C-alpha positions in Angstrom: -22.6 27.1 -0.6 -19.5 25.0 -1.2 -18.7 21.7 0.5 -15.0 21.2 1.1 -13.8 17.6 0.6 -10.4 16.3 1.7 -9.7 13.6 -0.8 -7.0 10.9 0.0 -6.0 8.3 -2.6 -4.5 5.1 -1.3 -3.0 2.9 -3.9 -1.2 -0.4 -4.5 1.8 -0.2 -6.9 2.4 -3.4 -9.0 -0.4 -4.0 -11.5 -2.1 -0.7 -10.8 0.0 2.5 -10.9 3.0 0.4 -12.2 2.8 -1.9 -15.2 3.2 -5.5 -13.8 5.8 -6.3 -16.4 7.7 -3.2 -17.3 7.0 -1.1 -14.1 6.3 1.8 -16.3 3.7 4.4 -15.2 3.7 6.5 -18.4 0.0 5.9 -19.0 -0.8 7.2 -15.6 0.9 10.6 -16.1 -2.3 12.6 -16.8 -3.8 11.5 -13.5 -0.6 12.0 -11.6 -0.4 15.6 -12.9 -4.0 16.2 -11.8 -3.2 14.9 -8.3 -0.2 17.3 -8.1 -2.3 20.2 -9.3 -4.8 19.7 -6.5 -2.1 18.6 -4.1 -4.2 15.5 -3.2 -2.4 13.0 -0.9 -1.3 9.9 -2.7 -0.5 7.2 -0.2 1.5 4.2 -1.6 0.3 1.0 0.1 2.2 -2.0 -1.1 4.1 -5.2 -0.4 7.3 -3.5 -1.4 10.0 -2.6 1.1 10.7 0.8 2.6 13.7 1.3 0.4 11.7 0.3 -2.7 8.9 2.7 -1.9 11.4 5.5 -1.2 12.8 4.9 -4.7 9.4 5.2 -6.3 8.4 8.2 -4.1 11.5 10.0 -5.5 10.6 9.1 -9.1 7.0 10.2 -8.5 7.9 13.3 -6.5 5.7 12.0 -3.7 6.0 13.4 -0.2 3.0 11.7 1.5 2.9 8.8 4.1 3.3 5.3 2.8 2.6 1.7 3.9 5.1 -1.1 3.3 5.4 -4.9 3.2 1.6 -5.6 3.3 1.0 -3.4 6.4 4.1 -4.3 8.3 4.9 -0.6 8.7 3.4 2.8 8.3 5.8 5.7 7.6 4.7 9.3 8.1 7.2 12.0 7.1 8.3 14.2 9.9 6.4 17.5 10.0 3.9 16.2 7.4 0.9 16.8 9.7 0.7 20.3 11.3 0.8 18.8 14.8 3.1 16.4 16.6 2.6 12.6 16.1 3.7 10.4 19.0 4.8 7.2 17.2 6.4 4.2 18.8 9.5 4.6 16.6 11.2 7.8 15.3 13.5 6.7 12.5 15.4 9.0 10.1 12.8 11.5 8.9 9.7 9.4 9.8 7.3 8.7 12.5 7.0 4.9 12.2 4.3 2.5 13.3 5.5 -1.1 13.1 2.9 -3.9 13.1 4.8 -6.7 11.4 6.7 -9.6 12.9 10.6 -9.6 12.5 11.9 -10.7 9.2 14.2 -13.5 10.5 11.2 -15.0 12.4 9.2 -15.1 9.2 12.0 -16.7 7.2 12.5 -19.4 9.9 8.7 -20.1 9.9 8.7 -20.5 6.2 11.6 -22.9 6.3 9.9 -25.0 9.0 6.6 -25.1 7.2 8.2 -26.1 4.0 10.1 -28.9 5.7 7.1 -30.2 7.5 4.8 -30.1 4.5 7.3 -31.4 2.0 6.4 -28.5 -0.3 9.5 -26.9 -1.8 9.7 -23.1 -1.9 12.2 -20.5 -2.8 12.2 -17.2 -0.9 13.9 -13.9 -1.4 16.3 -14.7 1.4 17.7 -17.6 -0.7 18.4 -15.5 -3.8 21.0 -13.0 -4.6 20.0 -9.6 -6.0 21.2 -10.8 -9.4 19.1 -13.9 -9.2 16.0 -11.9 -8.2 16.6 -9.5 -11.1 16.6 -12.3 -13.7 13.9 -14.4 -12.1 11.4 -11.6 -11.6 12.3 -9.1 -14.3 13.7 -6.4 -12.1 16.6 -4.1 -12.6 19.6 -5.0 -10.4 18.9 -1.8 -8.4 15.2 -2.7 -7.8 16.3 -6.3 -6.8 18.7 -4.9 -4.2 16.1 -2.7 -2.7 13.6 -5.6 -2.7 16.0 -7.7 -0.6 16.0 -5.1 2.2 13.0 -6.6 4.0 11.7 -6.1 7.5 8.2 -7.6 7.9 7.4 -9.8 4.9 9.1 -12.6 2.9 8.0 -13.2 -0.7 8.3 -16.7 -1.9 7.5 -18.9 -4.9 6.0 -22.4 -4.5 7.9 -24.8 -6.7 5.6 -27.8 -6.2 1.9 -28.1 -7.2 0.4 -29.1 -3.8 0.5 -25.9 -1.9 -2.3 -26.6 0.6 -0.2 -28.5 3.2 2.4 -25.7 3.1 -0.1 -22.9 3.7 -1.8 -24.9 6.5 1.6 -25.4 8.2 2.2 -21.6 8.0 -1.1 -20.9 9.6 -0.5 -23.5 12.4 2.6 -21.5 13.3 0.6 -18.4 13.9 1.5 -16.6 10.7 -0.5 -15.5 7.7 0.1 -16.0 4.0 -1.0 -13.7 1.1 -1.1 -14.1 -2.6 0.2 -11.2 -4.6 0.5 -10.8 -8.3 3.3 -13.2 -8.9 4.4 -14.4 -5.5 3.1 -15.6 -2.1 4.1 -13.7 1.0 4.4 -14.9 4.6 3.5 -12.2 7.2 2.5 -11.8 10.8 -0.9 -10.5 12.0 -0.3 -7.2 10.2 -2.6 -6.1 7.3 -2.7 -3.2 5.0 -6.2 -2.3 6.3 -4.9 -1.7 9.9 -2.4 0.9 8.6 -5.0 2.5 6.3 -7.4 2.8 9.2 -4.8 4.4 11.4 -3.7 6.9 8.8 -7.3 7.8 7.9 -7.9 8.4 11.7 -5.1 11.0 11.6 -6.5 12.8 8.5 -10.0 12.8 10.1 -8.6 14.3 13.3 -7.5 17.3 11.3 -10.1 17.7 8.6 -13.8 17.6 8.9 -14.8 15.9 5.6 -12.4 13.2 4.4 -13.1 10.8 1.5 -10.7 7.9 1.1 -10.3 6.2 -2.3 -8.5 2.8 -2.5 -7.0 1.3 -5.7 -5.8 -2.3 -5.9 -5.8 -5.3 -8.1 -5.0 -8.4 -6.1 -6.0 -10.6 -3.1 -3.6 -8.9 -0.8 -5.5 -5.6 -1.4 -8.8 -7.0 -0.2 -8.5 -5.8 3.4 -7.6 -2.2 2.7 -10.1 -1.9 -0.1 -12.8 -2.8 2.3 -11.6 -0.1 4.7 -11.9 2.9 2.3 -14.9 4.9 1.3 -14.6 4.3 -2.5 -12.8 1.0 -3.5 -11.6 0.7 -7.1 -10.3 -2.5 -8.7 -8.0 -2.2 -11.7 -8.5 -5.1 -14.1 -6.5 -8.2 -13.4 -7.1 -12.0 -13.4 -8.2 -11.7 -9.7 -10.7 -8.8 -10.0 -13.7 -10.8 -11.0 -13.7 -12.7 -7.7 -12.6 -9.7 -5.7 -15.5 -7.6 -6.9 -17.9 -10.1 -5.2 -16.3 -9.6 -1.8 -15.6 -5.8 -1.8 -18.8 -3.9 -1.2 -19.4 -1.1 -3.7 -16.2 -1.8 -5.7 -15.9 -0.2 -9.1 -14.0 -1.9 -11.8 -11.8 -0.2 -14.5 -12.0 -1.1 -18.1 -8.3 -1.3 -18.5 -5.3 -3.0 -16.7 -2.3 -1.5 -15.1 -1.5 2.2 -15.3 -4.0 2.8 -18.0 -6.8 1.5 -15.7 -5.3 3.5 -12.8 -5.3 6.6 -14.8 -8.9 6.1 -15.8 -9.9 5.5 -12.2 -8.2 8.6 -10.7 -9.3 11.0 -13.4 -12.9 9.8 -12.9 -12.7 10.2 -9.1 -11.0 13.6 -9.0 -13.1 15.2 -11.7 -16.2 13.8 -10.1 -15.2 15.1 -6.7 -14.4 18.6 -8.1 -17.8 18.8 -9.8 -19.6 17.7 -6.6 -17.6 20.1 -4.4 -17.4 23.1 -6.7 -14.5 24.5 -8.7 -11.2 24.4 -6.9 -12.9 23.4 -3.6 -11.1 20.2 -3.1 -9.5 20.7 0.3 -5.9 19.5 0.2 -3.3 19.0 2.9 -1.0 21.8 2.0 -3.6 24.5 1.3 -6.0 23.5 4.1 -3.8 23.8 7.2 -4.9 27.3 8.1 -8.5 26.0 8.3 -7.7 23.3 10.9 -9.6 24.1 14.2 -7.2 24.9 17.1 -8.5 22.0 19.2 -7.5 19.6 16.4 -3.8 20.7 16.6 -3.2 18.5 19.6 -0.6 15.7 19.3 -1.8 12.6 17.5 -1.1 9.4 19.5 -1.3 5.8 18.4 0.5 2.6 19.1 2.2 0.1 16.8 3.6 -3.3 17.7 5.7 -3.3 20.9 
């Protein structure tokens, strides 16, 4: 008897699938090819903007849902699921769930918190694409895409006493996150909320869904605690994160090499457990969805 498993991989980008310095994913190619072979959903879950993620989705030939700006928005391609999704926003070719606060509001909060605390910062809104490119080792194209923000403002703290600044942000009802190289100011949104919602959709359609989460930084903590199998790719932060993420596995290598190691291990292990070619994937499993699960999927984002 075979057990069919719907495997969904949810991953951060910088420092995991992408090298944190060169943004190369060459060392992850074997795992990416295996994912394509089984047509396993690969969900990008990142602090990057929608336009940045669309750029990487095109390069990776990825057609699956994605989560942007630290959980500010969940984008599900139209007709991705074999039933209608009633989302609060229908934008371009996506059903969109928005959970983040408006970008101008975040920028103003950061400015006020910096002024009150006396802690100098520099945010993306203060920099041109050319300046972002030089300062953060991006191409000019990547920098232009990174400036097209909706729900999250990355910033760099120029002083050493950051405590008063972060406290001032919190007093104004906003949250701050520490990514690989930058801090981020956000609203109440979190990657975990988007992951939970998307997992709910998959589980409405498939009986046995296993979610795998891959991250490397503090801003991945929430969503890694929301998946079935959390994996930490080696980074300066993973030692502490492993103590607060239940059941987390740790790779031996950093960046795409570690990501490749993690995915190959998970997919090969799942295949052995489920039987040859019995991993149930989205494209090949639609005909096996029970009729009563084809009803519209309804959920709410931020109003």
